[in-house]
N, C-alpha and C positions, 0 to 999 in steps of 0.2 A: 483570510479565513481564520476564525478562532473559536475556541470553545466557550460556552456560556459559563459565567462565573457565579458562585453562590457565596454570599457574605455570611460569616459565622455569627455576627451580632446584629441586633436591631439598633438603629440610631438612638432610640430612647434609653438604651443601656449606657450611653456614654455620658459621664458626669463632669468631665474636666477637659481642658485644652490638651493636657499631656496624654490623657486617655484617648482623645480623638486622634492625636498625632500617631499614637501607637497603633490605633485601628487602621489608619490610612497606610501606615508602613506594612502592617500585617496583610492587608488586602493587596497592596502592590506586590508583595512577595509571592502572592498566590498565582498559580496558573499562567495564563497566556502572557501578560505583560512582563512578569519576572523572567519567564523562560526566554522571551524574545530579546529582552534588553540586557539580561545579566548572565545567561547561560550560553556558553559556546561549546558545542560538542567537540570532543577530543579529535585532534588530527590523526587519521588512521596511520598506524605504523606496522601492524602485524603483517608478516609475509604471506603472500598468496602463491608462493612458488608451487608449481605443479598443478595448480587448480584450473578447472574449466568452469567458466562463469557465463551465464546468460542474463542479460539485462534487457527487459522489454521497455519500449518507449525511450530509447537511449540515443537518439540523434540530436536531442536538445535537452536543456534544463538539467534537472537533478539526475536523470538517468545518464546523461552524457558525462556529467562531472563524476558520477560514481564509477563509470567505466575508466575515466582518467585515473582515478585513485587505484583501481584494480590493476591497471597497466603499470603504474608507477611501483606498485607493490609486488610485481613480478609474476602475475598470473600467466600460465602457459597458453591459455586460449580464452578469449573473451568474445562472446557473440552479441553483437548489437542487433536485437530483434526489433525491427522497425517497419512501419507502414510505408514510409517514403524512403525507398532504397537509395535514391540519388542523394537525399539529405544525409542518409546513413553513411554513404561513402565519403561525403565531405567531412563529417564528424570523425570518421575513422582516420582520414589523412591528418587532420588537425591534431588528434590525440597522439598519433604515431610521432609527429614532429615534436610536440610539447613534452612527451615522456621519454622519447628516444627508445621506445620499447622494441623497435625494429619491425620489419614486415613479417607477416605470418602469425602474429599474435591475435590481432583483431580481425574479425570476420563480420560481414553484414548479411543478415538473413531476413527475408521478407516475413512479416507477421502482421496481419490485419485482424484486430479483435472484433471488427464488425462482421467478420466472416468465419463461421464455424469450420468451413472447409480449409481456410487458411490456417486455423489452429491445428487441424488434423495433419495437414501437410508439414507444418513446422515441427510438430511433435514426432512425426515419423522420421523426419530428417535427424532430429536430435537423438532419437533412439539409437542411431548408428554411431554416436560419439563414443570414444573409448571409455570415458567417464564423465560424470557431471557432479560438480561440487556445490554449485549455487544456481538456483533459479530465483532471480529478483524480479518480481512482478511490479513494475513501476508504471506501466502504461495506463492511462485513464483519460476520461473526458469530463468536462464541466461546462455548464452553461445554464441558460434559463429558457431556451426555446424547446418546444415539444417536437419530437420526431421519433420515428420508429426504426428499429434495426432488428432484423430477424424475428419480427412479430412482437417485439417488446420495446418499451420506451428506451431510447438510445443510451442514456447513462446507466440504467439498470442492465441493459444488454452487455455493454462493454465492461463497466466497473465490477459487475457481479457475475453475470452468467458466463461470459467468455473468460473472465479472469479465473474462475473456478473450474471451468471446462478445461482450460489449458493446464491448470494444476493437476487435475485428475489424469489427463493424458501424459503428463510428465512424471507422475509418481513412480511408475515402474522403473524408469531410468534412474531416478534418484535412489530408489530402494536397492536396485542391483548394484549401483556404485557403492552404496554403503557396505554391502556384503562383500563385494569383490575386492575393494581397496581398504576395507576396515576404516572408513571415514564416516563423518557425520554430515551428510549433505544438508544444506539449508534451503528451505522454501520460504522466502520472505515476501510479504505482501504490503505494499505501501498504502496505508490507510490515512486517517487524519483526525485531529481533535475536533473537527467540525461534525463528527458523528454525534456530538452532544447537542447540535443546533437544529434538531428536527423533532417535531412532536410525534411523528410516525403513527398517525391514527390507523394507517392501513393494516397494521398487524392484527387489529381486532376484526377485520373483515373476514368473510368465509374463506377467501383466497387472497393472500397478500400480493402475489404477483399480478393477478387479474386486476386487483384494485389499483396497483401502480401503473397498469397499462390502460386505465380508463382516462382518456384525455379530459373528459368533462369534470373529473374530480381531481385532476393533477395539481399538486402544490409544487410548481416548478421552482419557486424560490427556495424550497427545502430539498429539492430532488438530489443534488450532489451530496449534501450531508446525509440524506437517507441512504444513498448508495454506499457511503462509507460506513454507516451504521450496519447495514446489511453484511458488509465484509466482516466486521467485528463479530456479529452474531454467528455467522457461518463458521468462522475460524474457531470460536469457542465450542462449537459442536464437533468439528472434525478432528481437532488436535488430539483428543483422547483416543480416537480410532487409529492414530498413527503411533501411539506408544509402542515401543519395542521394534519399530520398523527401521530404526537407524536414522530416519529423516527428522530434522528439526523444523517445525513450522512456527513462524512468529509473524507479528504485524508491527508496523511502526508509524509514528506520527513525525513527519519532518518539520512541523511548525510552518509558520508563514514565511515563504521563501520567494525570492525573485525567480520566476519561471513563466512559461507560456501557458500553463494549464488553465489559469483563470482569466485568460485574455478577454472573455465575454463578461467579466464580473462588474464592469461599470466603474464610474469615477470614484466611488467610495473605496472600493478595493484598491484602486490605483493610489489613492491618498494613504491608505493604511500601509500598503507595501512601501511607499516612499518613506514613511516614518519608522516602520518597525521590522520590515522584512529582513531575514537573513540573506546573505549572498547565496547564490546558487551553489557555490563550492562548499560553504559551511553547511547548508542544508543537506547536501549530498553525503556528508559524513554520517548522518543518521541512517542512510540507506546502507552504507558500508558496514556500520556497526551491527545492524540486524543481520546482514549477510555473513558476518564473521562471528556471530554470537554462538555461545555454547548451549548444551542441553538445558541449562537453567532457563533459557528463553522460550522453551517449547510451549506453544499455546498462549504466550504472553504478549502483552502490549508494551511497546517500547516508545519512549518519548525522550527527547534530548539525548539520544543514543544510549539510554539506560532503561532497564526494565522498570515499569511503573504501572502496576495494575490499579493503583489508587487514582490514576489519571483517567481511567475509563469513566464514562458517564454513569450517573446514578441509575438510570434506566437499565443499562447493561448489567449492572450488579444486582438488580432487584429481582424479585420473584416473577414479575411481569416480563422482565428481560429474559429470564431463563425460559419462560414459556414461549416468548416470541422467537427466541433462538431455535428452539426445537421445531417450531412451526415453520420458520423460514427455511431451515435445512431440509425438512421433509419435502417442502414444495420445490426447493431448488434441485434436490436430488431427482425428483420426478421430471423436471425440465431437462436436466442433464441426461437422464436415461432416454428421454424422447429424442434427444439429439444423437446419442450413440448408446444403444442398449449395452448394459454391462459396464459402462465406464466408471460408475461409482464403486464398483468392486475393487478398483485399483487402490482404494483406501486400505 
């Protein structure tokens, strides 16, 4: 998966071989290819001593490798929030052996983002933790097949509705931890540079989510990028509402990585991953960077483990993007309120 590139010059502007070479070098340095081939996110070294960290979707892939880093860095408690508890227990044992973190640090908790009830039960259990330093929302689904979950298209239901429902449910714990322990808890959401790879015509419809739930009009080839764009638009709306709460909310792009997320992506994606993908461990460094970032990252987009608002799509930064962001949050907040009245007041 990668973001659409825009070239700064028209070919007819090039008048010499040297100029053409300079253009190719300039283009190659830009965006996706340069990031994938020449930028390696820093290996995490900051201590996590005393911290309690939750990572969703952490029995495989980037989430699992992020947990391995947190364990290596001395976190006191790390919760693997997973749909498949058996796979979670296997991951837990493997990480305990590889990091020698000892027993009692890692715990496996059930969380199924296809179920609002599962989100509620998880958040209720988490509310009883002594403290919470990080909620790293990594879990997501991708694919091209149409299906419904909770009355909404599956990728929208998981990547957007349940992701932000869980965030709303967990905010009271994050806020109380900030106050009680004088810390800056982080709520980090894994997005993607593919948020730029969708035309997103649904935003102009009377109701965005109703349009996305219309199978006859569904653009499933763009649905995963659309779900990632929706995440970006929502975060840009809710981050200002969290100012002064002590909670740091940010979003991150891990780049193209070896993972199981896009296993339905077809041969082209397999080929791209073979040529360009970061290892799962290297990709996971971007998750750790967002989970450890300071107040300067609040409301910001991170790529290559660095804050980079310029990497957001032109649409997100446009007047239309601002209007779409306001519209999407208004509709999503209504959906969240229909699931649990009063939940958005946790902002």
